[in-house]
N, C-alpha and C positions, 0 to 999 in steps of 0.2 A: 754330205758329199765327201767321197774318198779323195785323199790328197795324192796327186800324181808325183811320185818321187823318182821314177825311173823312165824318163822321157825317151831314152834310147831303145826301149823295148817295144816291140810290136804288140806283144801280149804281156800282161803282168806289170803294167806301168805303175800300179799301186804296190803290189807285192806278188811274189811267186812263192807258193807253198809246196814243199816237198812232202807229199802224202805217202806214207808207207802203210800198205794194206795187206792183211793176211791173204795168203795165196788163193783161197777159194771164196773170199768174201765179196759178194755182189752188191752190198748195201752202201758201203762207205762213200764211194765215188758219186753216185747220184744225189745222196743227201748233202755231201760237201758242195757240190755244184749248186744246189738249191740254196744253201746257206750263205755262199760267198757273194758279195756285191760286185758290181762291175769294176773292172780294173784289177781284180785278183785272179791270178792264173794258178791252176793246180796241175802239178806234174806228179805222176804216180810211179812208185817202185814197189814191187811185190816182196813181202816177207815170205821166206821159204823155210820149211821145216818138215818134220816127219809126217808121212801120210797115214801112218798106222797107230801112232801113240799120241793121244791128245795132249797130255802133260808135256811130253818131250817136244812136241810141236810148238806149244805156246812159249815154253822157256827158250827154245831155240830162236824163235822170232826176236826175242829181246837180246839174248846173248850174242847174236850175230847181226844186230842192227847196223853195225859199222859197214858190213858188206852190202846191205840194202841201200844205205845212204851213199856209199861209194859208187853205186851204179849210176848216180846222177852225173858222174864225170865232171865236166866243166860247166854244167848248167848253173845259172845264178839263182841259188835258193836263198830266200830270206828267212825262212823258218821251217823246221821239220816238224811233222805231225805224226806221232806214233799211234796209229789207229788200231790198237789192240788193248783191251782192258784186262782180259783174262790172265795174261802173263804177269801183269803187275800184281794181281791178287795172289799169284803163286809165289813170287819171289819176295814180295813185301815192299813197303814204301821206301825203305832205305836203299835197297838194291836198285829199285826203279830210279830213284833220284841219282844214284851213282852213275848208272848207265847214261842217263840223259845229260848229265854234266860232262861225262867223258866224250860223248858225241859232240857237244858244243865245243869242247876244247879241240877236238880233232878237225872238225869241219868248219868252225868259225861262225856258226849261226845257232840260235837257240833251237833246241829240240824238245818238244813237249809231249808227254804221254797222255793218253786219254784219262787214265786214273788221276794223274796230277791235275788235269784240267777240271775234272769233276770236283776235286777238293777245292781248287781255287774258286770255282763258281759257288760252291756252298759257302765258303768264307765270305765271298763278295756279297752274298745275299744275307749273311748273318744267321745262317741256318745252324741249328744245334740238334734238332730232333728230326730224323729222316725215316722214310719208308723206302725199302729197296725191292724192286722187281728184277729178278735175275734170270735170264733165259739160259740157264746152265744146268748141266747134270748136278746132282746133289753135292758131290765132293767139291766142285768149283764154286757152287753157290754158297756153301758154308765158308769157304775161304774169303769170298767177297764180303760177307757179313763181318767176319773177323777183321778184315782190312779196315772197314769203316769204323768199327768200334775202337780199334787200336789208334786210329786217326783222331779219336776224341769225340766222335758223334754217337748220339743215342739212337740206336736202330729200334724204333718202336714197333715195327712190323715188317714182314718180308714175305715174299712168295716166289716160288720157282716155277718155271714152265716145265711141263712134263715132256722131257726130251730124252733121246737115246743116251743113256749114261756112258756108252762106250765111245762116243764121238761128239766133241763139242761143235763140230761143223753142222750138226742138226739145227742149230740156231738159225741158219739161213733159210729154213722152211717156214719160219714164223711170218705171219702177215699182220698188217696194222689192225685189222678187226679183232684178231685174237689178243692183241695187246690191250685193247679196250675191255675185252671180256675178262681178262685176268686181273686187271687192276681194280675191277669192281668189287672183288672180295677182300681187298686190303682195308685195314683199320687206319684211317687217315686223319681222324679228328684231332689228334694231339700232335701231328707232324707239321713241321715247317715246310718240307719239300718232299716230293716223290722223285726217286731216281729210277730211271729205266737204264740199267747198265748193260753194256754189250754193244760193240760197234757193228756186229752182224745182225742186230735186230732192227727192223725198220721202225722208226719212231717219229720222224718229222711230220708225217701225215696225222699221227695219233695225238701228238702233244697238244695242239689247240683244242681238240675235243675233250681230252682228259682234263686239261687245265680248266675248261669251262665247267666240266662235271664236278670236279672236286674243290674248285675255288682256291687252289694253291699252285705255286710254281711247280712245273714238271721239267726235270732236266734229263738229258740223255748223254751217253758217251759222245756221240757225234756232234750234238749241239754244243756241248761244253768244249770239246776239242776245237771246233771251228771258232768259237768265241775266244778261246785262249790264244790261238795263233794270230788272230786278228789284233788282239790286244798287244801281243808281242811285237807285231810289225807296225803298230801305229795306225791301223786302218780305222777311220772314223765310222762309228756304227750308229744306226738309228736307235732311238730310245725303245726299250722293251714295251710290250703291250700286255694286257691281261692274258692273251693267248699265245704270246711270243716271248718266252722268258729270255733274259740276258740281253737280247737285242731284237729289234723289229725288222720288218721288210722282207722276210723270207717265206711267209706262209703260203703265198700263191705262186712261188717259183718252182715247186716240185711238180714234175710231170710224170705220168705213168711210163 
């Protein structure tokens, strides 16, 4: 049972999450709404960047995060959720942490990136050996592998989705059934955890089936980010299940 801490609010009596979403991303919001328990309100602000250059767009999302958060004006936000993993892979862990700390200093509430949330979840589970499925063009997928290796994890296998290398927004065309197909070719025997990275890839429908198939925890950017912001705001979470990593209660909440 979530604790009611803001009795003066019509919505968000437990917590209000300021979710910042890439401008064309249609996946984050429905998955976050499915993952959040009753009493948690989600308000969204769009990250904006170049419409022609993928790298500039992703870096711009991060470097102008202050403008995106400032759009909340006087809304009472308890925690910010930066729902873009790709930009963190480009700028690296140190710069990502610097930006999140600067946002907390400016706005007065914690701001958590999807990449930092994945790392926190991996350490929470005690994972050391990971397999990564990255729905990115090759150049960004390689950066994602380097990011996790630099963070101290042993990437024992990885796979990339065959996407348009000129536009990272092609990730939004992926469907849950293709996620299931792609992970079937990964070498998972020696891994502790499978990571499905990318907030624009639908994962919540796939995670229970993949978890059952491989017998290991399956984490995704959106799942980890939702878990991390609820941890930061003190939301009481149901215990995880074999098919619901990190916390339970969300499997049947996602609707088409």
